[in-house]
TORVEXZA-951920 format. One record per residue (C-alpha): residue number from 1; residue in one letter; x, y, z. Coordinates in pm, 1 decimal, always signed. Each point is the difference from the previous one (the first is absolute). Layout:
<pt><n>NUM</n><res>A</res><xx>X</xx><yy>Y</yy><zz>Z</zz></pt>
...
END
This chain:
<pt><n>1</n><res>M</res><xx>-5378.8</xx><yy>+15101.2</yy><zz>+13941.7</zz></pt>
<pt><n>2</n><res>G</res><xx>+15.5</xx><yy>+382.1</yy><zz>+35.0</zz></pt>
<pt><n>3</n><res>K</res><xx>+274.1</xx><yy>+214.7</yy><zz>+148.0</zz></pt>
<pt><n>4</n><res>L</res><xx>+248.4</xx><yy>-153.3</yy><zz>+241.0</zz></pt>
<pt><n>5</n><res>N</res><xx>-37.3</xx><yy>+30.1</yy><zz>+376.0</zz></pt>
<pt><n>6</n><res>S</res><xx>+302.7</xx><yy>+7.4</yy><zz>+232.3</zz></pt>
<pt><n>7</n><res>K</res><xx>+22.0</xx><yy>-381.4</yy><zz>+36.4</zz></pt>
<pt><n>8</n><res>Q</res><xx>-22.5</xx><yy>-43.9</yy><zz>-375.7</zz></pt>
<pt><n>9</n><res>I</res><xx>+269.4</xx><yy>+264.4</yy><zz>-52.7</zz></pt>
<pt><n>10</n><res>E</res><xx>+236.3</xx><yy>-192.6</yy><zz>+228.7</zz></pt>
<pt><n>11</n><res>Y</res><xx>-84.9</xx><yy>-320.6</yy><zz>-186.0</zz></pt>
<pt><n>12</n><res>A</res><xx>+68.5</xx><yy>+172.4</yy><zz>-334.5</zz></pt>
<pt><n>13</n><res>R</res><xx>+327.2</xx><yy>+143.9</yy><zz>+133.1</zz></pt>
<pt><n>14</n><res>S</res><xx>+122.5</xx><yy>-343.5</yy><zz>+114.1</zz></pt>
<pt><n>15</n><res>I</res><xx>-84.9</xx><yy>-153.1</yy><zz>-340.8</zz></pt>
<pt><n>16</n><res>C</res><xx>+174.1</xx><yy>+279.5</yy><zz>-191.0</zz></pt>
<pt><n>17</n><res>L</res><xx>+312.1</xx><yy>+2.6</yy><zz>+216.3</zz></pt>
<pt><n>18</n><res>A</res><xx>+37.7</xx><yy>-379.8</yy><zz>-22.7</zz></pt>
<pt><n>19</n><res>R</res><xx>-61.8</xx><yy>-3.4</yy><zz>-374.4</zz></pt>
<pt><n>20</n><res>D</res><xx>+173.4</xx><yy>+318.6</yy><zz>-116.5</zz></pt>
<pt><n>21</n><res>G</res><xx>+266.1</xx><yy>+70.8</yy><zz>+258.9</zz></pt>
<pt><n>22</n><res>Y</res><xx>+49.5</xx><yy>+307.3</yy><zz>+210.3</zz></pt>
<pt><n>23</n><res>A</res><xx>+10.8</xx><yy>+269.9</yy><zz>-268.6</zz></pt>
<pt><n>24</n><res>C</res><xx>-241.9</xx><yy>+239.0</yy><zz>-167.6</zz></pt>
<pt><n>25</n><res>K</res><xx>-114.2</xx><yy>-172.3</yy><zz>-319.7</zz></pt>
<pt><n>26</n><res>I</res><xx>-16.3</xx><yy>+335.6</yy><zz>-183.1</zz></pt>
<pt><n>27</n><res>C</res><xx>+332.5</xx><yy>+168.5</yy><zz>+82.2</zz></pt>
<pt><n>28</n><res>G</res><xx>+192.1</xx><yy>-293.0</yy><zz>+153.9</zz></pt>
<pt><n>29</n><res>V</res><xx>+104.2</xx><yy>+176.0</yy><zz>+322.3</zz></pt>
<pt><n>30</n><res>L</res><xx>+35.5</xx><yy>-240.9</yy><zz>+291.5</zz></pt>
<pt><n>31</n><res>I</res><xx>-263.8</xx><yy>+42.2</yy><zz>+270.0</zz></pt>
<pt><n>32</n><res>H</res><xx>+254.9</xx><yy>+50.4</yy><zz>+278.4</zz></pt>
<pt><n>33</n><res>E</res><xx>+150.7</xx><yy>+290.0</yy><zz>-202.0</zz></pt>
<pt><n>34</n><res>L</res><xx>-331.9</xx><yy>+176.6</yy><zz>-52.0</zz></pt>
<pt><n>35</n><res>K</res><xx>-59.6</xx><yy>+338.1</yy><zz>+157.1</zz></pt>
<pt><n>36</n><res>S</res><xx>-372.8</xx><yy>-65.5</yy><zz>-22.2</zz></pt>
<pt><n>37</n><res>V</res><xx>-245.6</xx><yy>-281.3</yy><zz>+64.0</zz></pt>
<pt><n>38</n><res>C</res><xx>-59.0</xx><yy>-283.5</yy><zz>-240.9</zz></pt>
<pt><n>39</n><res>N</res><xx>-345.5</xx><yy>-59.9</yy><zz>-139.6</zz></pt>
<pt><n>40</n><res>I</res><xx>-193.9</xx><yy>-288.8</yy><zz>-142.8</zz></pt>
<pt><n>41</n><res>D</res><xx>-48.0</xx><yy>+115.7</yy><zz>-357.4</zz></pt>
<pt><n>42</n><res>H</res><xx>-275.5</xx><yy>-136.6</yy><zz>-219.7</zz></pt>
<pt><n>43</n><res>I</res><xx>+175.0</xx><yy>-72.8</yy><zz>-329.2</zz></pt>
<pt><n>44</n><res>D</res><xx>-309.1</xx><yy>+73.3</yy><zz>-208.1</zz></pt>
<pt><n>45</n><res>G</res><xx>-85.9</xx><yy>+306.1</yy><zz>+210.1</zz></pt>
<pt><n>46</n><res>N</res><xx>-331.6</xx><yy>-146.1</yy><zz>+115.4</zz></pt>
<pt><n>47</n><res>P</res><xx>-17.1</xx><yy>-18.8</yy><zz>+382.5</zz></pt>
<pt><n>48</n><res>D</res><xx>-303.5</xx><yy>-228.1</yy><zz>-24.9</zz></pt>
<pt><n>49</n><res>H</res><xx>+189.2</xx><yy>-265.6</yy><zz>-200.1</zz></pt>
<pt><n>50</n><res>N</res><xx>+156.4</xx><yy>-216.5</yy><zz>+273.0</zz></pt>
<pt><n>51</n><res>P</res><xx>+54.3</xx><yy>-362.0</yy><zz>-103.4</zz></pt>
<pt><n>52</n><res>L</res><xx>+110.5</xx><yy>-207.0</yy><zz>+299.5</zz></pt>
<pt><n>53</n><res>N</res><xx>+304.4</xx><yy>-130.4</yy><zz>-188.0</zz></pt>
<pt><n>54</n><res>G</res><xx>+140.6</xx><yy>+356.1</yy><zz>+0.0</zz></pt>
<pt><n>55</n><res>S</res><xx>+37.3</xx><yy>+22.0</yy><zz>-377.0</zz></pt>
<pt><n>56</n><res>N</res><xx>-119.6</xx><yy>+363.8</yy><zz>+0.8</zz></pt>
<pt><n>57</n><res>W</res><xx>+221.8</xx><yy>+117.3</yy><zz>+285.7</zz></pt>
<pt><n>58</n><res>Q</res><xx>+354.8</xx><yy>+126.6</yy><zz>+19.2</zz></pt>
<pt><n>59</n><res>I</res><xx>+208.9</xx><yy>+190.6</yy><zz>+254.2</zz></pt>
<pt><n>60</n><res>S</res><xx>+70.3</xx><yy>+361.4</yy><zz>-92.1</zz></pt>
<pt><n>61</n><res>C</res><xx>+152.0</xx><yy>+291.6</yy><zz>+185.5</zz></pt>
<pt><n>62</n><res>H</res><xx>-239.5</xx><yy>+281.9</yy><zz>+77.9</zz></pt>
<pt><n>63</n><res>P</res><xx>+143.4</xx><yy>+249.1</yy><zz>-256.7</zz></pt>
<pt><n>64</n><res>C</res><xx>-27.1</xx><yy>-256.9</yy><zz>-282.2</zz></pt>
<pt><n>65</n><res>N</res><xx>-352.0</xx><yy>-93.3</yy><zz>+106.5</zz></pt>
<pt><n>66</n><res>V</res><xx>-110.2</xx><yy>+366.2</yy><zz>-0.1</zz></pt>
<pt><n>67</n><res>K</res><xx>+160.6</xx><yy>+66.8</yy><zz>-340.3</zz></pt>
<pt><n>68</n><res>K</res><xx>-170.0</xx><yy>-307.9</yy><zz>-142.6</zz></pt>
<pt><n>69</n><res>W</res><xx>-337.2</xx><yy>+108.3</yy><zz>+142.4</zz></pt>
<pt><n>70</n><res>H</res><xx>+33.5</xx><yy>+349.2</yy><zz>-152.1</zz></pt>
<pt><n>71</n><res>R</res><xx>+104.6</xx><yy>-144.8</yy><zz>-334.7</zz></pt>
<pt><n>72</n><res>Q</res><xx>-295.4</xx><yy>-242.1</yy><zz>-4.2</zz></pt>
<pt><n>73</n><res>K</res><xx>-245.4</xx><yy>+275.6</yy><zz>+90.3</zz></pt>
<pt><n>74</n><res>Y</res><xx>+126.6</xx><yy>+230.3</yy><zz>-273.6</zz></pt>
<pt><n>75</n><res>E</res><xx>+6.6</xx><yy>-283.6</yy><zz>-254.8</zz></pt>
<pt><n>76</n><res>S</res><xx>-358.6</xx><yy>-89.7</yy><zz>+85.1</zz></pt>
<pt><n>77</n><res>I</res><xx>-98.0</xx><yy>+362.0</yy><zz>-52.6</zz></pt>
<pt><n>78</n><res>L</res><xx>+177.7</xx><yy>+6.0</yy><zz>-336.5</zz></pt>
<pt><n>79</n><res>D</res><xx>-144.3</xx><yy>-338.0</yy><zz>-105.4</zz></pt>
<pt><n>80</n><res>T</res><xx>-358.7</xx><yy>+95.3</yy><zz>+67.9</zz></pt>
<pt><n>81</n><res>G</res><xx>+36.3</xx><yy>+350.6</yy><zz>-136.7</zz></pt>
<pt><n>82</n><res>N</res><xx>-240.0</xx><yy>+87.4</yy><zz>+279.2</zz></pt>
<pt><n>83</n><res>P</res><xx>+194.9</xx><yy>+127.8</yy><zz>+299.4</zz></pt>
<pt><n>84</n><res>D</res><xx>-157.1</xx><yy>-76.6</yy><zz>+332.5</zz></pt>
<pt><n>85</n><res>E</res><xx>+13.1</xx><yy>+348.1</yy><zz>+149.1</zz></pt>
<pt><n>86</n><res>S</res><xx>+6.4</xx><yy>-120.7</yy><zz>+359.7</zz></pt>
<pt><n>87</n><res>T</res><xx>+305.6</xx><yy>-218.6</yy><zz>-72.5</zz></pt>
<pt><n>88</n><res>T</res><xx>+197.0</xx><yy>+279.9</yy><zz>-161.7</zz></pt>
<pt><n>89</n><res>L</res><xx>-98.4</xx><yy>+242.3</yy><zz>+276.7</zz></pt>
<pt><n>90</n><res>R</res><xx>+104.9</xx><yy>-248.8</yy><zz>+270.8</zz></pt>
<pt><n>91</n><res>I</res><xx>+336.5</xx><yy>-60.8</yy><zz>-166.6</zz></pt>
<pt><n>92</n><res>G</res><xx>+54.4</xx><yy>+373.0</yy><zz>-52.4</zz></pt>
<pt><n>93</n><res>S</res><xx>-90.8</xx><yy>+100.0</yy><zz>+354.1</zz></pt>
<pt><n>94</n><res>K</res><xx>+224.6</xx><yy>-268.6</yy><zz>+151.8</zz></pt>
<pt><n>95</n><res>M</res><xx>+289.6</xx><yy>+129.3</yy><zz>-209.3</zz></pt>
<pt><n>96</n><res>E</res><xx>-79.9</xx><yy>+360.3</yy><zz>+92.0</zz></pt>
<pt><n>97</n><res>Y</res><xx>-2.4</xx><yy>-73.2</yy><zz>+372.6</zz></pt>
<pt><n>98</n><res>R</res><xx>+322.9</xx><yy>-201.8</yy><zz>-29.4</zz></pt>
<pt><n>99</n><res>W</res><xx>+161.1</xx><yy>+299.0</yy><zz>-171.2</zz></pt>
<pt><n>100</n><res>I</res><xx>-131.6</xx><yy>+245.2</yy><zz>+260.3</zz></pt>
<pt><n>101</n><res>R</res><xx>+127.6</xx><yy>-218.8</yy><zz>+286.5</zz></pt>
<pt><n>102</n><res>W</res><xx>+340.1</xx><yy>-38.0</yy><zz>-169.4</zz></pt>
<pt><n>103</n><res>L</res><xx>+42.7</xx><yy>+373.1</yy><zz>-65.8</zz></pt>
<pt><n>104</n><res>Y</res><xx>-128.5</xx><yy>+97.0</yy><zz>+344.5</zz></pt>
<pt><n>105</n><res>A</res><xx>+244.7</xx><yy>-238.6</yy><zz>+173.4</zz></pt>
<pt><n>106</n><res>Y</res><xx>+284.4</xx><yy>+125.5</yy><zz>-220.1</zz></pt>
<pt><n>107</n><res>L</res><xx>-79.0</xx><yy>+362.5</yy><zz>+82.0</zz></pt>
<pt><n>108</n><res>V</res><xx>-25.3</xx><yy>-68.7</yy><zz>+372.7</zz></pt>
<pt><n>109</n><res>K</res><xx>+360.0</xx><yy>-125.7</yy><zz>-14.0</zz></pt>
<pt><n>110</n><res>N</res><xx>+144.4</xx><yy>+240.9</yy><zz>-256.1</zz></pt>
<pt><n>111</n><res>K</res><xx>-217.7</xx><yy>+315.8</yy><zz>+29.4</zz></pt>
<pt><n>112</n><res>R</res><xx>+21.9</xx><yy>+77.8</yy><zz>-373.9</zz></pt>
<pt><n>113</n><res>V</res><xx>+27.6</xx><yy>-188.4</yy><zz>-330.1</zz></pt>
<pt><n>114</n><res>S</res><xx>+39.2</xx><yy>+117.2</yy><zz>-357.4</zz></pt>
<pt><n>115</n><res>L</res><xx>-310.2</xx><yy>-1.4</yy><zz>-216.6</zz></pt>
<pt><n>116</n><res>G</res><xx>+165.2</xx><yy>-244.5</yy><zz>-242.6</zz></pt>
<pt><n>117</n><res>F</res><xx>+87.6</xx><yy>-240.7</yy><zz>+281.1</zz></pt>
<pt><n>118</n><res>A</res><xx>-356.8</xx><yy>+8.9</yy><zz>+138.0</zz></pt>
<pt><n>119</n><res>V</res><xx>-142.5</xx><yy>-75.1</yy><zz>-344.6</zz></pt>
<pt><n>120</n><res>N</res><xx>+254.1</xx><yy>-242.6</yy><zz>-149.0</zz></pt>
<pt><n>121</n><res>T</res><xx>+122.7</xx><yy>-191.7</yy><zz>+304.6</zz></pt>
<pt><n>122</n><res>G</res><xx>-355.1</xx><yy>-1.4</yy><zz>+131.4</zz></pt>
<pt><n>123</n><res>A</res><xx>-109.6</xx><yy>-171.3</yy><zz>-320.2</zz></pt>
<pt><n>124</n><res>L</res><xx>+263.9</xx><yy>-268.7</yy><zz>+51.4</zz></pt>
<pt><n>125</n><res>E</res><xx>-104.7</xx><yy>-46.8</yy><zz>+362.2</zz></pt>
<pt><n>126</n><res>I</res><xx>-362.0</xx><yy>-75.1</yy><zz>-91.6</zz></pt>
<pt><n>127</n><res>E</res><xx>+80.9</xx><yy>-172.7</yy><zz>-328.9</zz></pt>
<pt><n>128</n><res>G</res><xx>-198.5</xx><yy>+265.1</yy><zz>-182.2</zz></pt>
<pt><n>129</n><res>N</res><xx>+104.6</xx><yy>+265.6</yy><zz>-245.5</zz></pt>
<pt><n>130</n><res>P</res><xx>+113.2</xx><yy>+362.2</yy><zz>+41.3</zz></pt>
<pt><n>131</n><res>V</res><xx>-308.5</xx><yy>+138.4</yy><zz>-174.9</zz></pt>
<pt><n>132</n><res>T</res><xx>-215.0</xx><yy>-161.9</yy><zz>+268.9</zz></pt>
<pt><n>133</n><res>T</res><xx>+214.4</xx><yy>+116.5</yy><zz>+294.3</zz></pt>
<pt><n>134</n><res>K</res><xx>+8.1</xx><yy>+351.7</yy><zz>-144.6</zz></pt>
<pt><n>135</n><res>R</res><xx>-381.3</xx><yy>-8.4</yy><zz>-3.1</zz></pt>
<pt><n>136</n><res>Y</res><xx>-3.3</xx><yy>-125.3</yy><zz>+360.6</zz></pt>
<pt><n>137</n><res>L</res><xx>+228.4</xx><yy>+285.9</yy><zz>+101.9</zz></pt>
<pt><n>138</n><res>S</res><xx>-219.4</xx><yy>+256.6</yy><zz>-172.6</zz></pt>
<pt><n>139</n><res>K</res><xx>-300.9</xx><yy>-132.0</yy><zz>+197.3</zz></pt>
<pt><n>140</n><res>H</res><xx>+173.7</xx><yy>+23.2</yy><zz>+337.1</zz></pt>
<pt><n>141</n><res>I</res><xx>+191.4</xx><yy>+326.2</yy><zz>-38.5</zz></pt>
<pt><n>142</n><res>E</res><xx>-75.4</xx><yy>+305.4</yy><zz>+212.2</zz></pt>
<pt><n>143</n><res>G</res><xx>-253.4</xx><yy>+230.8</yy><zz>-159.3</zz></pt>
<pt><n>144</n><res>K</res><xx>-214.0</xx><yy>-280.6</yy><zz>-144.0</zz></pt>
<pt><n>145</n><res>H</res><xx>-191.9</xx><yy>-61.1</yy><zz>+323.5</zz></pt>
<pt><n>146</n><res>D</res><xx>+21.9</xx><yy>+85.4</yy><zz>+368.9</zz></pt>
<pt><n>147</n><res>K</res><xx>+135.4</xx><yy>-342.3</yy><zz>+105.4</zz></pt>
<pt><n>148</n><res>A</res><xx>+289.6</xx><yy>-9.6</yy><zz>-247.3</zz></pt>
<pt><n>149</n><res>I</res><xx>+300.8</xx><yy>-196.0</yy><zz>+125.1</zz></pt>
<pt><n>150</n><res>F</res><xx>+275.2</xx><yy>+136.0</yy><zz>-222.8</zz></pt>
<pt><n>151</n><res>K</res><xx>+116.8</xx><yy>+343.6</yy><zz>-110.1</zz></pt>
<pt><n>152</n><res>K</res><xx>+248.4</xx><yy>+130.6</yy><zz>-255.1</zz></pt>
<pt><n>153</n><res>A</res><xx>+310.9</xx><yy>+183.8</yy><zz>+108.7</zz></pt>
<pt><n>154</n><res>F</res><xx>+224.1</xx><yy>+188.0</yy><zz>-239.7</zz></pt>
<pt><n>155</n><res>V</res><xx>+372.0</xx><yy>+9.3</yy><zz>+82.3</zz></pt>
<pt><n>156</n><res>N</res><xx>+267.7</xx><yy>+128.2</yy><zz>-240.6</zz></pt>
<pt><n>157</n><res>F</res><xx>-224.5</xx><yy>-42.6</yy><zz>-304.2</zz></pt>
<pt><n>158</n><res>D</res><xx>-82.7</xx><yy>-361.0</yy><zz>+91.4</zz></pt>
<pt><n>159</n><res>T</res><xx>-338.9</xx><yy>-131.5</yy><zz>+110.6</zz></pt>
<pt><n>160</n><res>F</res><xx>-19.6</xx><yy>-210.8</yy><zz>+312.9</zz></pt>
<pt><n>161</n><res>I</res><xx>-283.7</xx><yy>-174.6</yy><zz>+181.9</zz></pt>
<pt><n>162</n><res>E</res><xx>-49.7</xx><yy>+38.5</yy><zz>+375.3</zz></pt>
<pt><n>163</n><res>L</res><xx>-269.6</xx><yy>-88.9</yy><zz>+250.7</zz></pt>
<pt><n>164</n><res>T</res><xx>-256.8</xx><yy>+269.8</yy><zz>+69.0</zz></pt>
<pt><n>165</n><res>D</res><xx>+4.3</xx><yy>+147.5</yy><zz>+348.9</zz></pt>
<pt><n>166</n><res>Q</res><xx>-335.2</xx><yy>-167.5</yy><zz>+64.6</zz></pt>
<pt><n>167</n><res>A</res><xx>+139.7</xx><yy>-341.9</yy><zz>-101.2</zz></pt>
<pt><n>168</n><res>K</res><xx>+299.8</xx><yy>+49.6</yy><zz>+229.1</zz></pt>
<pt><n>169</n><res>D</res><xx>-217.6</xx><yy>+109.7</yy><zz>+292.2</zz></pt>
<pt><n>170</n><res>N</res><xx>-277.4</xx><yy>-255.0</yy><zz>-36.6</zz></pt>
<pt><n>171</n><res>N</res><xx>+222.1</xx><yy>-297.1</yy><zz>-85.7</zz></pt>
<pt><n>172</n><res>Q</res><xx>-261.6</xx><yy>-107.5</yy><zz>-259.2</zz></pt>
<pt><n>173</n><res>E</res><xx>-199.5</xx><yy>-288.8</yy><zz>+147.6</zz></pt>
<pt><n>174</n><res>F</res><xx>-67.3</xx><yy>-188.7</yy><zz>-324.0</zz></pt>
<pt><n>175</n><res>I</res><xx>+369.7</xx><yy>-27.0</yy><zz>-82.3</zz></pt>
END
């Protein structure tokens, strides 16, 4: 049958809502309480497996659907022992840009953030780990390249992260 088009998605949504109720089947949050959209989730993770009786569909909130997708991708990499480099790069770059957008928006509001907050809270924001966000920061810190977004500031023996003057002036388009 292939991937679902918009009419088929609405059909799948009506089947799932009638059968399963109005809650995410993964976390149980009611749809009207969600702060995000609800998705048609393929239970087996295969978007091409679409039986008309809806046995491979369930309603899930967007965060649960994304977490499930990441988990399935990583498990498939571990199972095969042969990582698909394009998959891992796509996942990594999406997380990196999410982290950059989060930190940029935070700095626009607050002007400065502690290094620990940028690394640790940033990891929580993107559902990654602090080692990864620390690596992201090191890539985008002033001195690494001429289009760096962030810079270190030292105040009273503490290290803080701020926007570079260029990032403030140019209002970085990709953010």
